[in-house]
C-alpha positions as CSV (number, residue, x, y, z in Angstrom):
1,X,-72.2,-2.8,-34.4
2,X,-71.8,-6.5,-34.0
3,X,-68.0,-6.3,-34.5
4,X,-67.6,-4.0,-31.5
5,X,-70.2,-5.8,-29.3
6,X,-68.8,-9.4,-29.6
7,X,-65.2,-8.9,-30.6
8,X,-64.0,-11.6,-28.2
9,X,-66.2,-14.4,-29.5
10,X,-67.3,-15.6,-32.9
11,X,-70.5,-14.5,-34.5
12,X,-73.5,-16.8,-34.2
13,X,-76.4,-17.6,-36.5
14,X,-78.5,-15.3,-34.3
15,X,-76.1,-12.4,-35.2
16,X,-76.5,-13.2,-38.9
17,X,-80.3,-13.2,-38.5
18,X,-80.1,-9.7,-36.9
19,X,-77.9,-8.5,-39.8
20,X,-80.6,-9.7,-42.2
21,X,-83.3,-7.9,-40.2
22,X,-81.5,-4.6,-40.3
23,X,-80.5,-4.9,-44.0
24,X,-76.8,-5.4,-43.5
25,X,-75.3,-7.6,-46.1
26,X,-73.3,-10.7,-44.9
27,X,-69.8,-11.3,-46.4
28,X,-68.5,-14.9,-46.7
29,X,-65.5,-16.6,-48.2
30,X,-64.3,-20.1,-48.4
31,X,-61.1,-20.9,-46.4
32,X,-59.1,-24.0,-45.7
33,X,-56.1,-23.1,-43.6
34,X,-54.9,-21.1,-40.6
35,X,-53.0,-18.4,-42.4
36,X,-55.9,-17.4,-44.7
37,X,-58.3,-17.8,-41.7
38,X,-56.4,-15.2,-39.7
39,X,-56.1,-12.8,-42.7
40,X,-59.8,-13.1,-43.6
41,X,-60.9,-12.7,-40.0
42,X,-58.9,-9.5,-39.7
43,X,-60.5,-8.1,-42.8
44,X,-63.9,-8.4,-41.1
45,X,-65.5,-11.2,-43.2
46,X,-68.6,-12.4,-41.4
47,X,-68.6,-16.1,-42.3
48,X,-65.9,-18.6,-43.3
49,X,-67.1,-21.6,-45.2
50,X,-64.8,-24.6,-45.1
51,X,-66.1,-25.9,-48.4
52,X,-65.6,-29.2,-50.1
53,X,-64.6,-27.1,-53.0
54,X,-61.1,-27.8,-51.6
55,X,-61.3,-31.0,-53.6
56,X,-60.8,-28.8,-56.7
57,X,-58.9,-25.8,-55.5
58,X,-56.5,-27.5,-53.0
59,X,-56.4,-31.2,-54.0
60,X,-56.7,-30.8,-57.8
61,X,-59.7,-33.0,-58.4
62,X,-62.2,-32.2,-61.1
63,X,-65.1,-32.3,-58.7
64,X,-65.9,-32.2,-55.0
65,X,-66.8,-35.9,-54.8
66,X,-63.4,-37.3,-53.7
67,X,-63.3,-35.1,-50.6
68,X,-63.6,-37.2,-47.4
69,X,-64.9,-36.4,-43.9
70,X,-61.3,-36.7,-42.6
71,X,-60.3,-34.0,-45.1
72,X,-63.0,-31.7,-43.9
73,X,-62.3,-32.2,-40.2
74,X,-58.6,-31.5,-40.8
75,X,-59.2,-28.3,-42.7
76,X,-62.0,-27.1,-40.4
77,X,-59.7,-27.5,-37.4
78,X,-56.9,-25.5,-39.2
79,X,-59.4,-22.7,-39.8
80,X,-61.0,-22.5,-36.4
81,X,-57.6,-22.4,-34.6
82,X,-56.9,-19.1,-36.2
83,X,-60.2,-17.2,-36.3
84,X,-61.6,-15.0,-33.6
85,X,-64.8,-13.4,-35.0
86,X,-66.2,-15.0,-38.1
87,X,-68.8,-17.8,-37.9
88,X,-67.4,-21.1,-39.3
89,X,-69.5,-23.4,-41.5
90,X,-68.2,-26.8,-42.6
91,X,-69.5,-28.8,-45.5
92,X,-70.7,-32.4,-45.0
93,X,-69.0,-34.1,-48.0
94,X,-70.5,-36.5,-50.5
95,X,-72.3,-39.5,-49.0
96,X,-71.7,-38.5,-45.4
97,X,-75.4,-37.6,-44.7
98,X,-77.2,-40.5,-46.5
99,X,-79.5,-40.8,-43.5
100,X,-80.2,-38.8,-40.3
101,X,-78.1,-41.0,-38.0
102,X,-75.1,-40.9,-40.3
103,X,-75.4,-37.2,-40.8
104,X,-75.5,-36.6,-37.0
105,X,-72.5,-38.7,-36.4
106,X,-70.5,-36.9,-39.1
107,X,-71.7,-33.5,-38.2
108,X,-70.6,-34.2,-34.6
109,X,-67.1,-34.9,-35.8
110,X,-67.0,-31.5,-37.7
111,X,-68.2,-29.8,-34.6
112,X,-66.3,-31.7,-31.8
113,X,-63.0,-32.3,-33.7
114,X,-63.1,-29.5,-36.2
115,X,-64.6,-26.7,-34.2
116,X,-67.3,-25.8,-36.7
117,X,-70.3,-23.9,-35.5
118,X,-72.6,-25.0,-38.4
119,X,-72.7,-27.7,-41.0
120,X,-73.8,-27.4,-44.6
121,X,-75.5,-30.0,-46.7
122,X,-76.8,-30.0,-50.3
123,X,-80.4,-30.6,-51.4
124,X,-83.8,-30.6,-49.7
125,X,-82.9,-33.3,-47.2
126,X,-85.7,-32.2,-44.8
127,X,-85.5,-35.4,-42.7
128,X,-81.8,-35.0,-42.2
129,X,-82.1,-31.3,-41.4
130,X,-84.9,-31.8,-38.9
131,X,-83.0,-34.6,-37.1
132,X,-79.8,-32.6,-36.9
133,X,-81.6,-29.5,-35.5
134,X,-83.3,-31.7,-32.9
135,X,-79.8,-32.7,-31.7
136,X,-78.7,-29.1,-31.3
137,X,-76.8,-28.9,-34.6
138,X,-77.0,-25.7,-36.6
139,X,-77.6,-26.4,-40.3
140,X,-77.0,-24.4,-43.5
141,X,-79.0,-25.6,-46.5
142,X,-77.8,-25.4,-50.1
143,X,-80.1,-25.3,-53.1
144,X,-79.7,-24.5,-56.8
145,X,-76.6,-25.9,-58.4
146,X,-75.5,-28.8,-56.2
147,X,-71.8,-29.7,-56.9
148,X,-72.2,-33.1,-55.2
149,X,-74.8,-34.0,-57.8
150,X,-72.6,-33.3,-60.8
151,X,-72.8,-36.8,-62.1
152,X,-76.6,-36.4,-62.4
153,X,-76.5,-32.8,-63.6
154,X,-73.8,-33.4,-66.2
155,X,-72.5,-29.8,-66.0
156,X,-72.3,-26.8,-63.7
157,X,-75.3,-25.1,-65.2
158,X,-77.7,-22.5,-63.9
159,X,-80.7,-24.0,-62.1
160,X,-84.2,-22.8,-61.7
161,X,-84.7,-21.2,-65.1
162,X,-88.1,-22.8,-65.8
163,X,-91.2,-21.9,-63.8
164,X,-91.5,-25.4,-62.5
165,X,-87.9,-25.6,-61.4
166,X,-88.0,-22.2,-59.8
167,X,-91.1,-23.1,-57.9
168,X,-89.5,-26.3,-56.6
169,X,-86.4,-24.4,-55.3
170,X,-88.7,-21.9,-53.5
171,X,-90.8,-24.8,-52.0
172,X,-87.6,-26.5,-50.9
173,X,-86.2,-23.3,-49.4
174,X,-89.4,-22.8,-47.3
175,X,-89.3,-26.5,-46.3
176,X,-85.6,-26.2,-45.1
177,X,-86.5,-23.2,-43.1
178,X,-89.5,-25.0,-41.5
179,X,-87.2,-27.9,-40.7
180,X,-85.0,-25.6,-38.7
181,X,-82.1,-24.6,-41.0
182,X,-80.4,-21.4,-39.8
183,X,-79.0,-20.3,-43.2
184,X,-79.4,-21.1,-46.9
185,X,-76.9,-20.9,-49.7
186,X,-78.3,-20.4,-53.2
187,X,-75.9,-21.3,-56.0
188,X,-76.3,-20.4,-59.7
189,X,-79.9,-19.4,-59.9
190,X,-81.5,-16.5,-61.7
191,X,-81.1,-13.2,-59.7
192,X,-84.9,-12.6,-59.6
193,X,-85.6,-16.0,-58.1
194,X,-82.9,-15.5,-55.5
195,X,-84.3,-12.1,-54.6
196,X,-87.8,-13.5,-54.2
197,X,-86.6,-16.4,-52.0
198,X,-84.6,-14.0,-49.9
199,X,-87.6,-11.9,-49.4
200,X,-89.8,-14.8,-48.4
201,X,-87.5,-16.4,-45.9
202,X,-86.9,-15.3,-42.3
203,X,-83.4,-16.9,-42.3
204,X,-80.5,-15.3,-44.2
205,X,-79.8,-16.3,-47.8
206,X,-76.2,-16.3,-49.0
207,X,-75.8,-16.2,-52.8
208,X,-73.1,-17.4,-55.1
209,X,-73.9,-16.7,-58.7
210,X,-77.4,-15.6,-57.6
211,X,-77.4,-11.9,-58.0
212,X,-77.3,-9.1,-55.5
213,X,-80.8,-9.5,-54.0
214,X,-79.6,-12.1,-51.4
215,X,-78.8,-11.2,-47.8
216,X,-75.1,-11.9,-48.4
217,X,-72.5,-13.2,-50.8
218,X,-70.0,-16.0,-50.8
219,X,-67.1,-16.7,-53.2
220,X,-64.4,-19.3,-53.4
221,X,-61.3,-17.6,-52.1
222,X,-59.2,-18.7,-55.0
223,X,-61.7,-17.4,-57.5
224,X,-61.7,-14.0,-55.7
225,X,-57.9,-13.9,-55.9
226,X,-57.8,-15.0,-59.5
227,X,-55.6,-18.1,-58.8
228,X,-58.0,-21.0,-59.3
229,X,-57.0,-23.9,-61.4
230,X,-59.0,-23.8,-64.7
231,X,-61.7,-21.3,-65.7
232,X,-63.0,-18.8,-63.1
233,X,-66.8,-18.8,-63.1
234,X,-68.6,-15.9,-64.7
235,X,-70.2,-14.9,-61.4
236,X,-66.8,-14.4,-59.7
237,X,-64.6,-11.4,-59.7
238,X,-60.9,-11.1,-59.4
239,X,-60.4,-8.6,-56.6
240,X,-56.7,-9.1,-56.6
241,X,-56.5,-7.3,-60.0
242,X,-56.9,-3.9,-58.4
243,X,-55.3,-4.6,-55.1
244,X,-51.7,-4.3,-53.9
245,X,-51.9,-7.2,-51.5
246,X,-54.1,-10.3,-50.6
247,X,-55.3,-8.5,-47.5
248,X,-56.3,-5.6,-49.7
249,X,-58.2,-7.8,-52.1
250,X,-60.1,-9.5,-49.2
251,X,-61.0,-6.1,-47.7
252,X,-62.1,-4.8,-51.1
253,X,-64.4,-7.9,-51.5
254,X,-65.8,-7.4,-48.0
255,X,-66.5,-3.7,-48.6
256,X,-68.1,-4.4,-52.0
257,X,-70.5,-6.9,-50.5
258,X,-71.4,-4.6,-47.6
259,X,-71.9,-1.7,-50.0
260,X,-73.9,-3.8,-52.5
261,X,-71.3,-3.2,-55.2
262,X,-70.8,-6.9,-55.8
263,X,-72.2,-8.7,-57.7
264,X,-73.2,-6.5,-60.6
265,X,-75.4,-7.5,-63.5
266,X,-72.6,-9.0,-65.5
267,X,-71.9,-11.4,-62.7
268,X,-75.5,-12.5,-62.4
269,X,-77.9,-14.7,-64.3
């Protein structure tokens, strides 16, 4: 098992690829501080995402748009100081990857100052992804619902419902893989589309609101604990409701992902 083999160092993107190949589901949670980082790591979660969702869950904004690179470096550094095993991905926040050179400079800060192993960016920015990979930077793509595009989208709605939109997401996913992305997040897309994309890609696909056909699952930690400000998304589950501790809730989520017990149909589109 990977846990036993590399207990003294973090997982890598290669380890996640091996997990996909052997059919082992990948568990992921967002995290923004050292205490939760240590707790989540001890539960065996495979990937920690330092997401710009902190703009809403931690800072109290109504979107991710106000989050700065300084915010992301700070929170990534807090997380990486405490983790031992999980792979750490950090989001490039809004307007920090407008061109390849800007993206490389800002990704370098998340890696050098924050300790991230991989950066995530939204949309089919093929030129940016290719350039980052050429510089030795591991990249996670993000398709489907793109929170940084909320002012264009108008609402946090399911994406890829029409044939044309579904085909575009698939085309973009293949292009991101071709550009060198190591991982892909699919957010709020129909379960069958997510399953089809996961089956076509060599790289692992992590779903959020994308059914159980993906190679892994991610939730916002605060949604999983039932403590988010405002309405908890339909695709989330409050694992704290049946647990006697936060550690128990995180472990239950991890096991549910591994055993393919989460998400179920009611949490899918």
